[in-house]
C-alpha positions as CSV (number, residue, x, y, z in Angstrom):
1,M,0.0,0.0,0.0
2,I,2.9,2.4,0.8
3,A,4.5,1.6,-2.5
4,V,1.3,2.2,-4.4
5,A,0.7,5.4,-2.6
6,A,4.3,6.5,-3.4
7,L,3.8,5.7,-7.1
8,V,0.5,7.6,-7.2
9,G,2.0,10.6,-5.4
10,A,5.0,10.6,-7.8
11,A,2.7,10.5,-10.8
12,A,0.6,13.3,-9.5
13,V,3.6,15.5,-8.8
14,G,5.0,14.6,-12.2
15,G,1.7,15.5,-13.9
16,A,1.5,18.8,-12.1
17,A,5.1,19.6,-13.0
18,W,4.4,18.8,-16.7
19,A,1.2,20.9,-16.6
20,A,3.1,23.8,-15.1
21,W,6.0,23.5,-17.6
22,S,3.5,23.4,-20.5
23,F,1.7,26.4,-19.2
24,F,4.8,28.6,-18.8
25,S,6.9,27.2,-21.6
26,T,7.2,29.1,-24.8
27,G,8.0,26.1,-26.9
28,A,10.2,25.7,-30.0
29,Q,11.2,29.0,-31.7
30,P,12.0,29.9,-35.4
31,A,15.7,30.5,-34.5
32,E,16.1,26.7,-34.5
33,A,15.5,26.7,-38.3
34,L,17.9,29.5,-39.1
35,P,21.7,29.3,-39.4
36,A,24.2,30.9,-37.0
37,S,25.2,33.3,-39.9
38,T,21.9,35.1,-39.4
39,L,22.6,38.9,-39.1
40,G,19.1,40.0,-37.9
41,Y,16.0,38.3,-36.7
42,V,12.5,39.2,-35.7
43,S,10.0,36.6,-34.5
44,I,6.4,36.7,-33.5
45,D,4.7,34.1,-31.2
46,L,0.9,33.9,-31.5
47,D,0.9,31.1,-28.9
48,P,3.1,32.3,-26.0
49,S,3.2,30.8,-22.6
50,G,-0.1,30.6,-20.6
51,G,1.1,33.4,-18.3
52,Q,1.5,35.7,-21.4
53,K,-2.0,34.9,-22.6
54,I,-3.5,35.8,-19.2
55,E,-1.5,39.0,-19.0
56,A,-2.4,39.9,-22.6
57,L,-6.1,39.5,-22.0
58,R,-5.9,41.2,-18.6
59,T,-4.4,44.2,-20.3
60,L,-6.3,44.4,-23.6
61,K,-9.7,43.7,-22.2
62,Q,-9.6,47.0,-20.4
63,F,-10.0,48.8,-23.7
64,P,-13.5,48.8,-25.1
65,A,-12.2,48.8,-28.7
66,F,-10.5,45.4,-28.1
67,E,-13.8,43.9,-27.0
68,D,-15.8,45.6,-29.8
69,E,-13.5,45.1,-32.7
70,I,-11.5,42.0,-31.8
71,G,-13.1,40.2,-28.9
72,L,-10.6,37.4,-28.7
73,D,-10.6,34.9,-25.8
74,T,-7.9,32.5,-24.5
75,D,-9.2,29.6,-26.5
76,D,-9.8,31.6,-29.8
77,D,-7.7,30.9,-32.9
78,I,-5.9,34.2,-33.5
79,R,-4.5,32.9,-36.7
80,E,-8.0,32.7,-38.1
81,W,-8.8,36.2,-37.0
82,I,-5.6,37.5,-38.8
83,F,-6.4,35.4,-41.9
84,D,-9.9,36.9,-42.1
85,E,-8.5,40.4,-41.7
86,I,-6.0,39.9,-44.5
87,Q,-8.5,38.1,-46.7
88,G,-10.7,41.1,-46.5
89,E,-8.0,43.2,-48.1
90,T,-7.2,40.8,-50.9
91,E,-8.9,39.1,-53.8
92,C,-8.0,35.4,-53.2
93,A,-11.5,34.1,-53.8
94,G,-10.5,30.5,-54.0
95,L,-8.7,30.4,-50.7
96,D,-10.2,30.0,-47.2
97,Y,-8.8,29.3,-43.8
98,G,-9.5,25.6,-44.2
99,D,-6.6,25.5,-46.7
100,I,-4.0,26.6,-44.1
101,E,-5.4,25.7,-40.7
102,P,-4.4,22.0,-40.7
103,W,-0.7,22.8,-41.2
104,L,0.0,26.4,-40.1
105,G,1.8,26.8,-36.8
106,D,1.8,29.7,-34.3
107,R,5.3,31.1,-34.7
108,F,6.8,33.1,-37.5
109,A,10.1,35.0,-38.2
110,V,11.8,37.1,-40.8
111,A,15.6,37.2,-40.9
112,A,18.5,38.6,-42.9
113,V,21.1,35.8,-43.4
114,D,24.7,36.1,-44.6
115,T,25.0,33.6,-47.4
116,G,28.3,34.9,-48.7
117,D,26.8,37.2,-51.3
118,D,27.1,41.0,-51.4
119,Q,23.8,41.5,-49.7
120,P,22.1,39.4,-46.9
121,A,19.3,37.1,-48.1
122,P,15.8,37.8,-46.7
123,V,14.3,34.6,-45.3
124,F,10.9,33.9,-43.8
125,V,10.3,31.1,-41.3
126,I,6.9,29.5,-40.7
127,Q,6.0,26.9,-38.1
128,V,4.2,23.9,-39.7
129,S,2.5,20.8,-38.2
130,D,2.2,18.8,-41.4
131,A,5.0,19.0,-44.1
132,D,2.9,17.6,-47.0
133,A,-0.1,19.7,-46.2
134,A,2.2,22.8,-45.8
135,D,3.8,22.2,-49.2
136,E,0.4,22.0,-50.9
137,G,-0.9,25.0,-48.9
138,L,2.1,27.2,-49.8
139,G,1.6,26.3,-53.4
140,K,-2.0,27.6,-53.2
141,L,-0.8,30.8,-51.5
142,R,1.8,31.3,-54.2
143,E,-0.8,30.8,-57.0
144,C,-3.2,33.2,-55.2
145,G,-0.5,35.8,-55.2
146,G,0.0,35.4,-58.9
147,G,3.6,34.1,-58.5
148,G,5.6,31.1,-59.6
149,P,8.7,29.1,-58.7
150,D,10.9,32.1,-59.7
151,D,9.2,34.4,-57.3
152,V,9.3,32.4,-54.0
153,A,10.7,29.1,-53.0
154,W,10.6,27.0,-49.8
155,S,12.2,24.2,-48.0
156,I,10.3,22.2,-45.3
157,D,12.1,20.2,-42.6
158,G,10.4,19.0,-39.5
159,D,8.4,21.7,-37.9
160,W,9.6,24.6,-40.0
161,A,9.2,26.0,-43.5
162,L,11.9,28.3,-44.9
163,L,10.8,30.7,-47.6
164,G,13.2,32.8,-49.8
165,E,13.7,34.3,-53.2
166,D,15.0,31.2,-54.9
167,Q,15.5,27.5,-54.2
168,K,19.3,27.6,-54.2
169,T,19.2,30.2,-51.4
170,V,16.6,28.4,-49.3
171,D,18.3,25.1,-49.6
172,G,21.7,26.6,-48.6
173,V,20.2,28.3,-45.6
174,A,18.5,25.1,-44.5
175,A,21.7,23.2,-44.9
176,D,23.7,25.8,-42.9
177,A,21.0,25.7,-40.1
178,A,21.3,21.9,-39.9
179,D,25.0,22.3,-39.3
180,S,24.8,25.2,-36.8
181,S,21.6,26.8,-35.8
182,L,21.0,30.3,-34.6
183,A,19.3,29.0,-31.5
184,D,22.6,27.3,-30.5
185,D,24.8,30.3,-31.3
186,D,26.6,31.7,-28.2
187,D,26.0,35.3,-29.2
188,F,22.3,34.7,-29.8
189,Q,21.9,33.0,-26.4
190,Q,23.9,35.7,-24.6
191,W,21.9,38.6,-26.0
192,T,18.4,37.1,-26.0
193,G,19.1,35.9,-22.4
194,A,20.1,39.4,-21.4
195,A,16.8,40.8,-22.9
196,G,14.9,38.8,-20.3
197,D,11.9,36.5,-20.4
198,G,10.3,35.7,-23.7
199,G,7.0,37.3,-24.8
200,I,5.1,37.8,-28.0
201,M,8.0,39.2,-30.1
202,S,11.7,38.8,-30.1
203,M,14.4,40.7,-32.0
204,Y,18.2,40.0,-32.4
205,A,21.1,41.8,-34.1
206,A,24.3,39.7,-34.5
207,P,27.8,41.2,-33.9
208,A,28.4,40.9,-37.7
209,A,25.3,43.1,-38.3
210,G,27.3,46.2,-37.3
211,K,29.9,45.9,-40.1
212,A,27.2,44.9,-42.6
213,L,25.2,48.0,-41.7
214,A,28.3,50.3,-41.9
215,D,29.2,48.9,-45.3
216,G,25.6,49.4,-46.5
217,L,25.4,53.0,-45.3
218,T,28.8,53.8,-46.8
219,E,27.7,52.5,-50.2
220,D,24.4,54.4,-50.0
221,L,25.9,57.7,-49.0
222,A,28.6,57.4,-51.7
223,A,26.0,56.6,-54.3
224,L,23.9,59.6,-53.3
225,G,26.9,61.9,-53.0
226,G,25.7,62.4,-49.4
227,L,29.2,62.5,-48.0
228,D,30.1,65.7,-49.8
229,E,26.8,67.3,-48.8
230,L,27.3,66.5,-45.2
231,G,30.4,68.7,-45.2
232,G,32.8,66.0,-44.1
233,D,35.8,64.5,-45.7
234,P,34.5,62.0,-48.3
235,A,37.6,59.8,-48.0
236,A,37.4,59.7,-44.2
237,A,33.7,59.3,-43.6
238,P,33.4,55.7,-44.7
239,D,36.3,54.8,-42.4
240,E,34.5,56.6,-39.5
241,L,31.3,54.7,-40.1
242,T,33.1,51.4,-40.2
243,E,35.0,52.3,-37.1
244,A,31.8,53.1,-35.2
245,F,30.2,49.8,-36.0
246,K,33.1,47.3,-36.4
247,D,33.3,46.6,-32.6
248,F,29.5,46.2,-32.2
249,K,29.0,43.1,-30.0
250,G,25.2,42.5,-30.6
251,A,21.8,43.4,-29.3
252,A,18.4,41.8,-28.6
253,A,14.9,42.9,-27.5
254,T,11.7,41.3,-26.3
255,V,8.1,42.6,-26.3
256,R,6.0,41.0,-23.5
257,F,2.9,41.6,-21.4
258,D,3.7,41.9,-17.7
259,D,1.7,42.9,-14.6
260,G,-1.2,44.5,-16.4
261,G,1.0,46.3,-19.0
262,L,3.1,46.0,-22.1
263,E,6.8,46.3,-22.1
264,L,9.8,46.3,-24.4
265,E,13.1,45.2,-22.9
266,L,16.4,45.8,-24.8
267,A,19.9,44.6,-24.2
268,A,22.7,46.0,-26.3
269,D,26.4,46.8,-26.6
270,P,27.0,50.1,-24.7
271,A,29.4,51.2,-27.3
272,A,26.5,51.7,-29.7
273,T,25.3,54.8,-27.8
274,G,28.6,55.9,-26.2
275,R,29.8,54.5,-22.9
276,D,30.0,57.9,-21.1
277,L,26.3,58.6,-22.0
278,T,25.0,55.3,-20.6
279,A,27.3,54.6,-17.7
280,G,25.8,57.0,-15.2
281,D,23.8,55.5,-12.3
282,E,22.0,58.4,-10.6
283,G,19.4,59.2,-13.2
284,A,16.6,58.7,-10.7
285,E,18.2,60.8,-7.9
286,A,16.6,64.0,-9.0
287,V,13.4,62.5,-10.5
288,S,12.5,60.5,-7.4
289,T,12.3,63.7,-5.3
290,L,9.9,65.5,-7.6
291,P,6.3,66.0,-6.5
292,D,4.4,62.7,-6.4
293,D,1.7,64.2,-8.7
294,T,4.2,65.0,-11.4
295,A,2.7,64.6,-14.9
296,A,5.9,64.0,-16.8
297,A,9.6,64.0,-16.1
298,I,13.0,63.1,-17.7
299,G,15.9,62.3,-15.5
300,M,19.6,61.8,-16.4
301,S,23.0,61.3,-15.0
302,F,26.3,61.2,-16.8
303,E,29.8,59.9,-16.2
304,E,32.7,62.4,-16.1
305,G,33.8,63.1,-19.6
306,W,30.4,62.8,-21.2
307,V,30.6,66.3,-22.9
308,T,33.8,65.4,-24.6
309,D,32.3,62.1,-25.7
310,I,29.4,63.9,-27.4
311,F,31.7,66.3,-29.1
312,D,34.0,63.5,-30.3
313,Q,31.1,61.9,-32.0
314,V,29.9,65.1,-33.6
315,A,33.5,65.9,-34.7
316,K,33.8,62.6,-36.5
317,S,30.8,63.4,-38.7
318,S,31.6,67.0,-39.3
319,G,35.3,66.8,-40.0
320,E,36.3,69.4,-37.4
321,S,38.4,68.7,-34.4
322,T,36.8,68.2,-31.0
323,D,38.7,71.2,-29.5
324,D,37.6,73.5,-32.3
325,L,34.0,72.5,-31.9
326,M,34.0,73.0,-28.1
327,S,35.7,76.4,-28.5
328,E,33.2,77.6,-31.1
329,I,30.1,76.6,-29.2
330,G,31.6,77.6,-25.8
331,T,32.2,81.1,-27.2
332,Q,28.6,81.4,-28.4
333,L,27.3,80.3,-25.0
334,G,29.8,82.2,-22.9
335,L,30.9,78.9,-21.3
336,D,34.2,77.1,-20.7
337,L,33.7,73.7,-22.2
338,P,33.6,70.9,-21.3
339,G,33.8,71.8,-17.6
340,D,30.9,74.3,-17.3
341,L,28.4,72.1,-19.0
342,E,29.3,69.1,-16.8
343,T,28.9,71.4,-13.8
344,L,25.6,72.8,-14.9
345,L,23.9,69.3,-15.1
346,G,25.4,68.2,-11.8
347,E,25.3,64.7,-10.5
348,S,21.7,64.2,-11.5
349,V,19.2,66.4,-13.4
350,A,15.4,66.2,-14.0
351,V,13.1,68.2,-16.3
352,A,9.6,68.2,-14.7
353,V,6.1,69.1,-15.7
354,D,3.5,69.6,-13.0
355,A,0.0,68.1,-13.0
356,D,-1.5,71.5,-13.4
357,F,0.7,72.5,-16.3
358,D,-1.2,74.4,-19.0
359,P,0.1,73.5,-22.5
360,S,-1.4,76.7,-23.9
361,S,1.0,78.7,-21.8
362,V,3.8,77.6,-24.1
363,M,2.2,79.9,-26.8
364,P,2.0,83.4,-25.2
365,S,-0.9,85.6,-25.9
366,P,-0.4,88.7,-28.0
367,G,1.6,91.4,-26.2
368,S,2.9,89.1,-23.5
369,E,6.5,87.9,-23.0
370,A,7.4,84.4,-24.2
371,G,8.4,83.0,-20.8
372,S,6.1,85.0,-18.6
373,G,3.1,82.6,-18.9
374,L,5.0,79.3,-18.3
375,T,3.9,77.7,-15.1
376,G,4.3,74.3,-13.7
377,I,7.5,73.4,-15.6
378,G,11.1,73.5,-14.4
379,V,14.5,71.8,-14.0
380,K,15.9,70.2,-10.8
381,V,19.6,69.7,-10.5
382,L,21.5,67.9,-7.7
383,G,25.1,69.2,-7.4
384,D,27.2,72.0,-6.1
385,S,24.7,74.8,-6.0
386,N,27.4,77.6,-5.9
387,D,29.2,76.3,-9.0
388,I,25.9,75.6,-10.8
389,G,24.8,79.2,-10.0
390,G,28.1,80.5,-11.5
391,V,27.4,78.7,-14.8
392,L,23.8,80.0,-14.9
393,D,25.2,83.6,-14.3
394,K,27.4,83.1,-17.4
395,L,24.4,82.0,-19.5
396,R,22.2,84.8,-18.3
397,A,24.9,87.3,-19.1
398,T,25.2,85.9,-22.6
399,A,21.4,85.9,-23.1
400,G,21.2,89.6,-22.0
401,G,17.6,89.2,-20.8
402,A,16.5,87.3,-23.9
403,D,15.8,84.2,-21.8
404,E,12.8,86.0,-20.3
405,G,13.0,84.3,-17.0
406,I,13.6,80.7,-18.2
407,L,17.1,80.7,-16.6
408,D,15.9,82.1,-13.2
409,S,16.9,79.8,-10.4
410,D,16.7,79.2,-6.6
411,A,18.9,77.0,-4.5
412,K,18.7,75.0,-1.2
413,G,21.6,73.0,-0.1
414,D,22.8,70.8,-3.0
415,V,19.6,71.3,-4.9
416,V,19.0,73.9,-7.7
417,A,15.7,74.6,-9.3
418,I,15.6,76.4,-12.6
419,G,12.6,77.8,-14.5
420,P,10.3,80.8,-15.1
421,D,7.7,79.8,-12.4
422,A,8.9,80.9,-8.9
423,S,6.2,79.0,-7.1
424,Y,7.1,75.8,-8.9
425,R,10.8,76.3,-8.3
426,A,10.0,76.4,-4.6
427,V,8.2,73.1,-4.9
428,L,11.1,71.5,-6.8
429,L,13.5,72.4,-4.0
430,E,11.7,70.0,-1.7
431,D,11.5,66.2,-1.6
432,G,8.1,65.4,-3.2
433,G,8.4,61.6,-3.0
434,L,7.7,60.7,-6.7
435,G,10.0,57.7,-6.5
436,D,7.8,56.1,-3.8
437,S,4.5,56.6,-5.7
438,E,2.7,53.5,-7.1
439,A,2.5,54.9,-10.6
440,F,6.3,55.6,-10.8
441,E,7.3,52.2,-9.3
442,S,5.0,50.4,-11.7
443,V,6.7,51.6,-14.9
444,V,10.3,52.5,-13.9
445,E,12.7,49.5,-13.7
446,H,16.1,49.6,-12.0
447,A,15.6,53.2,-10.7
448,D,18.4,52.7,-8.2
449,D,21.1,52.4,-10.9
450,A,19.5,54.0,-13.9
451,A,21.4,56.3,-16.2
452,A,18.3,57.9,-17.7
453,I,14.5,57.8,-16.9
454,V,11.4,59.0,-18.7
455,Y,8.1,59.0,-16.8
456,I,4.6,60.0,-17.8
457,N,1.6,59.8,-15.5
458,F,-1.6,59.7,-17.7
459,D,-3.8,60.0,-14.6
460,A,-2.1,63.2,-13.3
461,G,-4.4,66.1,-12.5
462,D,-7.8,65.3,-13.8
463,G,-6.6,62.6,-16.2
464,W,-5.1,65.0,-18.8
465,L,-4.7,62.3,-21.5
466,A,-8.4,61.4,-21.5
467,E,-9.2,65.1,-21.5
468,L,-7.4,65.4,-24.8
469,A,-10.2,63.5,-26.4
470,G,-12.6,66.3,-25.8
471,D,-16.2,65.3,-26.4
472,D,-15.3,62.1,-28.3
473,A,-16.6,59.5,-25.8
474,E,-15.2,56.5,-27.7
475,V,-11.6,57.9,-27.8
476,R,-12.0,59.0,-24.1
477,D,-13.1,55.5,-23.0
478,N,-10.1,53.9,-24.8
479,L,-7.6,56.3,-23.3
480,A,-9.0,56.1,-19.8
481,P,-7.4,52.7,-19.0
482,L,-3.8,54.0,-19.6
483,K,-2.1,54.6,-16.3
484,A,1.5,55.5,-16.8
485,L,4.5,55.1,-19.1
486,G,8.1,54.7,-18.1
487,M,11.5,54.2,-19.7
488,S,14.7,53.5,-17.9
489,S,18.2,52.6,-19.0
490,W,21.2,51.2,-17.1
491,V,24.5,49.3,-17.6
492,D,25.2,46.0,-16.0
493,D,28.2,43.8,-16.6
494,D,29.1,45.7,-19.8
495,V,25.6,45.4,-21.2
496,A,23.3,48.4,-21.7
497,H,19.7,47.7,-20.8
498,A,16.6,49.6,-21.4
499,V,12.9,48.9,-20.6
500,I,9.9,50.8,-21.9
501,K,6.7,50.0,-20.2
502,V,3.1,51.2,-20.3
503,T,0.6,50.1,-17.6
504,T,-3.1,50.1,-17.3
505,G,-5.2,50.4,-14.2
């Protein structure tokens, strides 16, 4: 009896484990059918894990338009809905969903594959469940489109169909994938793993894509004569483009539903944006102390040397030296660069818009000064207030009153508030607790070590986003579920991360 009980218990646990794995698993992906020489890849999963389906419906069903126009449920066939929508726009009278339903899978991808030719080959991947039925069905689709064997070719192996421009290319890609697939490639695994959990869409750029992109841009600009028009050295510009991309290490991104919202997570080589621009880790310091009813904010922090890094990049494209550019712009602003600009933005800086901000104040009424009507908008800087004040004095002297109050400032300890609205500057000098608000925490990832943050609260004030719809009740109802939007970027283990997230509530 004990032995039987043990066997039954083991079976029950095993069955539960299998059910859980099946529910949360994403299953086989199109990368398995592509070779490691793939340069770029975008896949769509119409049958993600059970958790993704629940989150998707939880999010989308808050919008009346989804219920009215789509109305899908967890057990509905989204492939049929897509087919019907496409069929409504075409004239394939002899084709119906029954011709593709028996063999069409739920996962698809488009890729650019390096086949050794001058240009990468475009390849489509379709998941199939029946090879013979898929071959017949693809033939019907090709006939429906008015094409022949010279227009599109395919190769079917196992659960995947590869489609390309000609049979030689498709067969070559299939053979290369059999020898070494993209799914098993170390770079692919590293970058897609860094982009986090899978979702409904995945994207990948291989290290070799950097050079391929640089070569393509160089050829295009040379053909258009764009290098001369850009004012640079035509001989040097191609080398500069190649130099900028040749050390590219790769990137990946994922789109997923999560916690009642939709998010895009990106993992990339920091060199693609400039290390000094992404290596700061105090982007949230100023933002998190803004008023908790802030409608919108942008927060940033930079590593020492970031100004020079920007000018170096501009100098490469302009043909001028970094020193000459800084001297020219510094003279125009009345600043000593790069030092004064680094001082001005301090350790952390935030641009903030209050919940009561009136967009119409940006456009002054006739006869009024441009900056006099601006209220509820300002800049908060954390740093040496005396040094920051000195740089502001230089800018105000150069402006000669033309700034019309925009450069006015107040200071308190290591906090400086800048802007035309004195009352809002006083608010900015205090700790308003935005970083502890529910809306902020729901959309801003890695706030503790972020280099940059963007935050928008759609519910701020009286729900300003829905108010933009005016008297249009339908638009208002579909804007109302939106709660907040956030973006944050940070660097971890020499990988630049970014998450863009929108939540509903």
